[in-house]
C-alpha positions, 0 to 999 in steps of 0.5 A: 737082657743079660743072664745071671753069671754071663761072662759077657756082662763081666767083660762089659763091666770091666771094659766100661770101668776101664773106659770111664775111670780115667785109665791112662791107656784107653781102648778104641770104642770099635774094639770094645765088646758089643755089650760095652759099646751098647752101655757106653752109647746108652749112658754116655754124655751124648744121650744124657748131658747132665750125667757124667759117665762114671756116675751113670755107670755106678747107677746102672750097676747098682740095679744089677746088684743080683749079679755075682761080681768080684770087687773091683780094684781101682786102678792107680791114681783113679780113687779121688771120686770114690774117697769123696763119696765115702767121706760124704757118707760118714758125714751124713751118718755122724749127723744122723747120730747127733740128731738122735743124741739131742733127743736123749739129752732132752729126755734126760733133762725132763726126767732130771728136772722132775726128780729134782722138784720131787726131792725139793718138795720132800726136803721141804716137808722135812723142815720143822715149823718155825711159825712160833719164832716169827717174832725174831724176823724183823718187823719191816720184813713183814711190811715189805713182804709184798715188795720184796722177793722172799727168796732173796731175803732168805739169802740175805738172812741165812742164819736167822732160823738157826738163831731162832732154834737157840731161843729158850722158853722164857715163859717157863723160866719166868714161872719157875723163878716167880714160884721160887721167889713167892715160896721163899718170901711168903715164909712157907714151912720148908719142913712140911712134907706136903708143901715141900713135895707139892712145891717141888712137884709143881716146879718139876712139871713146869720145868720139864727137865728129866733130871729134875723129874728123876729127883721128883720120882726119888722124892715120891719113892721116899715119901711112899717108904714113910721117911717124913723127917725132912730137915729144913736146912736141906730143903732150903739148900735144895730150893736155893740151888734150884733158884740159883740155877734158874737165875744163872740160866735166865741170865745166860739166855738173856745175854744170848738174846741180847747178842742175837738182837744186836746181830738182828739190828746189824742184819737189818742195816745190811738188808736195807743197804742192798739197793743194788740187789732189788731190795729198796729201802722204804723210809719209815716215818718216825714220830716227832717224839721218837726223834727227840727220844733218840737224841736223849738216848744218845746223850744218856750214853754220852760220857759225863765228862763232855764239854757241852752240857745236856740242856735238852728238855725232859720231864724229871719225876722226883719224890719221896720214897713210896710217895706214889710217883711210879703210880702217877707215871703208870697212870700217865702211861695207862699201864701197870708197867713198873715193878711194885713192892710194899715199902721197899725201894723198887726204882733202883735206876733212872727209867726214861719213858718215851710216851707217844700215841699209836694204834696199839698199846705196846711197850718196847726197850730201846735195845730190844726188838720185842714188843710187849702187848700191854693189853695182856696180863702175861706181857705186863708181868714179863715187862715188869720182870724185865725192868726189874732184871735190868735194874738189878743188872745195872747196880754194881756189887756193893751198891744199892742204886745205879745211874745207868738209864733204862730206856723204854718207849710206850705207845697207845691210843690217847697217850700224851707225847712226852719224855719222862725220867723216873728217878729213885725215891729220895730217902731220909735214912739208910736202912739195913741192906743198903749201901752207906752212900745210898742217900747221897747217891740219890740226892746227887743223881736227882740234882744232876737231872734237875740242874738242867735249866730246861728240865720240867720237874714233876714233884710228887708229894704224898698227901696221906702223910704230914707235909712237914715230913717231906724231903723232896720239896726242899730239894726242888726249891733249891733247884728251881727257887722261882718255880718256873719249871716245876709242877707239883702233884699231891697223891693219895688225896682220898686218904688225905681227905679221910685222915685230915681233920681240916680239909682246908690244909689240902687247899693250902697245899694245892694253892702253894701256901703251905710249902715255901716251894713255888710251882707253875701248877698244882694238881691233886690225883688219886692212884687207886686204893692201894691194891697191886692187882688193880687195873688202870681202868679201875683206878680211873673209875675210882678217881673220877668217882672220888672227885665227883663225890668229894667235898673238896671239889664241891666246896671249891677247895679244888678247881676242876682243872687241878684234879685227875691224872688226865688233866695232869698229863695234858698240862705236863705235855703242853709244858714239855712241848713249850719248853722244847720249842723254846730251847731246842734250836739254841741247843742245836747251835751249841752242839754245832759249835762243839762239833766244829771245835772237836773237828778242828782239834782232830785235824790239828793233832791227828791229820792222817788218822781215821776217826775210829771210836772205841768200838771200832778200835776194838774190832780192829785190834781183835782182828789183829790179835786173831791173826797173830794167834792163827800165825801159831799154826804156821810155825814149822814142825822143825822150829817147834821141835828144835825149841822144845828139845833145847829148852827141855835139855836146859831144864833137865841137864843139871839133874842128868849130870849131877844126879845120874851121870856123875854118881854112876860114872864114879862106880867101879865097873860097867855093870854097876854103872848100868844098874845105877843108871837104869834105877835113876832113870826109872825114878826120874821118869816116874816122878819128874820128867813128864811134868818138866816136859809139859812145863817146857811145852807150856812155856814154849807156847806162851813164848811163841805167842808173845813173840808173834805179838811182838813181831806183829807190833813192829809192823806199823802197829798202833801202840794204842792197842798195847794194853788191850793185847797184853790183857788178852794175852795174859787172860788167854794164857790164864784160862788155858789149861794143858790137857792132863791126859797127855801126862800118862801117855808122855810118861810111857813114851819117855820110859820106852825111849830110855830103855832102848840101848841099841845104837844102830849106826855110826852116825848115831854113835858120833852124834851121841859123842858130840852131844856128850862132849858139848855137855861136858865142856859146858860143865867144865867151863862152869866149874873152872869159873867157880874155881877162879872165883874161889881162888881169886885172880891169877898173877897176870890179872893181878899184874895188868889190872892192879888187883889183889886176892882177898884173905879168903881167896888167899887161903883158898888158893893155898888149899887148891895148890895142896889138893892139886898135888894130892890129885897128881899123886893119886890120879884114880882118887875117889870123889871123897877125901878121907879124914886122915887126908883132910888132916894131912892137908890141914897140917901141911897148910899150917906148916906154911902158916895158913890156918884152914877149916876142914869144911873149906878143904872139902868144899875146895876138893869137891870143885877140884875133883869135879874138874879133874873128873870132867877132864878125864871124861872128855879124854875118854870121850875122844877114845870112844870115837873109835869104839863103835866097832867094839860096841857093835860086836860086844867086845870087852875092852877096859879102855873102850867100855863106852857106857857113858856114850850109850847113856848120852845117846839114850838121853838124846833120843829121849829128848828127840822123841819127847820134843816130837810128841810135844810138838804133835800135841801143840799143833794138833790140840793146844794151839787150837785150844789157845786160839779158842780161849783168846776168842772167848776172851775177846768176846767177853771184853767186847761185851764189857764196856768198862773193860774196853774203856780201861784198855783202850784209852788216850785223848785220841780215843776220847776225841773220836768218841766225842766227835761221833756222839756230837755229830750224831746228836747234831744230825738227830737234832736237825732232823727233829727241828725240821720235823717240828717246823713241819708240824707247826 
């Protein structure tokens, strides 16, 4: 064993290392230290062939780590193996650290996921409850909820919940409107304190408006104070204002609701077409009557001027006013769905009702997704109110009735399938409040529907009045003289039996012997006792009880199949379907031929154009117009400022020269000049300049907008949009109002700019002189043109063009020559001629035989002196080009007092600053406001079909419209015929 600190060990180590590390000069083994030889023999390759000498030595000396050893320096060219060991060690260390890093990352991911989940649940709990707006979600979403991923559906409809927030409480608005209407119509004494206060209090409670509640509180305070003298006129005005406000609010939200429903339909289409995203369309099988009703809806929207006439069957309900035709229709639909009134006209437009059988008794408008539950009285009231609103909306101003059709579908158990059209009642006299042409309009509308050879006419006759007073029977006889498609219905038979002395008269009517009109069948019905609050079930019971106990049925005057609305609806339905089966295929062939003719015309006239209808063309034009408006924001600031500066100077230059510069320049000294200039500039800035600047900016905005639209028009634009774009441009500019608050700030900016007189550098001085020279030369040119017109052509023009002066021009020329001599003698003459000078000039002219008026002399002098003054000002301007040195050091030199240059510099600086201010206001505010106005105009035009029809016209548009409609009708008819054959 070796002792610690032995020098022999150190020598052995050094010898061994020297031996085994590849030293160039090797020492013989016999000359080594004995300890070195021992270590060599023990760990050499002879004893352990698997170990190399340098590795065994390293391991041995590792076990001898307690020995104090000096670090060994590797000999030259012997460090390759040691560097390899160090590199392997760092690779292993790096791998270990990376392994520790993965655990850190794994822990971070787990903790972050838990935090994200917790945050999501907190946000989810903060969202409001939208359960009461479930009706906004399309119906098919609930039907497909088990098959569709709701998260994907939510992505497809991102704005549905936001739209639901905008919907108002229509029930409260309807209640307020109903209360006000009943309050006004029932003749309540508006002067009564108790009734007025209670009515207003009820209105405030139902509306929930804080402003109205404040009004209620003030009214209560006035009541407590004892002021009971309410005037009828003031109360009525308040109620009228409230009623108008409610109507405006209702119409506003009705319009919003229609827009939302339209967007809802488009979203439905988008969702159904996304098959590639996992949402597969499930075909919803439509009933036969629904398919047929869709065809009629398209035809009702079709232009009345199309070539192919509409001969598809439907049941047309006609009758005298208050004959009970609406009540009959309600009995067939098994619900009180129509507005009612006593003696007044309630049906103001055609109402197409599609009846079909279904599990639930519901009603729905064609253009709305809302279902009205006809088993609930509040839904029935809402439906009646909606029909009344639509009727009033369809009637144009100054008219009483409208030809616009309201489409409604009613489904319920036991309802017979058919399509009925309820027309306004035929009247004999136009009463107060009706348009003068109401009678003729109703007649022509009824004839138009009855002229259809396949229409079934349901003629309603009031049995409680004399048959001779009927108007509708003669009208029906003219349209269907043989009675092949007419069904006669006698209403109010209970009243007829009670009032008629001879019941056999009823028998004559239902047998077709009293009227010259012929019919397929005759029916007698009872539609209630006349009370508006009766339910359909009560009316049915009353009708059955009446006919069971009526002597008309007992005595055989009426047959059992001729009574009750139930038998009537069965008969009408059978007749309707018989007519449909007989005529629908023939009508389909007619539309097929019409489609072929229209397609041929399009191919021959517009072979390279797409078939875009009016709505598609409007959307295309809308995008182009919006692009043009957006282009305004791309105008560079330099362009805006140069145009504004140029136009502003053109607008104010005359005032600056005539009212500021010339009066001040004709003063005696520089002090008077500066005082005059300052006073006139202050007056100008306070009164005129800001208004002129805003006018210039507004005109510039209009011109740039028109320029962009004209440039866009040259880029292969369709000229069919010209009228629309011109109307949008005019209406948008008309609606645009400049921000009036900019006037005061602009006045301050201009006033500060004109007060500054310090020209800081020579380039500004030179620019002012150039500006002054250009202005004066322009004015001098105009003045010389005026003088030429006054005196006539000179001798060269007369010689070469063979023209002569007129007598007046000759007098002017002589006067001019005389005044020129005066100016040469008095170069510093004032701007005005003295009276003795005028007399001298006139006498000199008379001496030469020229009679002249003093007014003519002064007028000629004004122009000559103006030219003389401008010429002197220009020469003085040239002298001032070297006057900046004197101006900067405030030297007083009569020849170089360039106050006029300073004035023009002030004007020029004011123009630059004003143009910059107006440019900022244009780009930051007015361009965006104009863009907003144009968007509003386009939205308004897009909702106004009449406006679109006026602005997008031409045979090409009409042909595309006809093609689209005819194709749609033909496809719908073919689908209906296919379904009809399957049903057989």
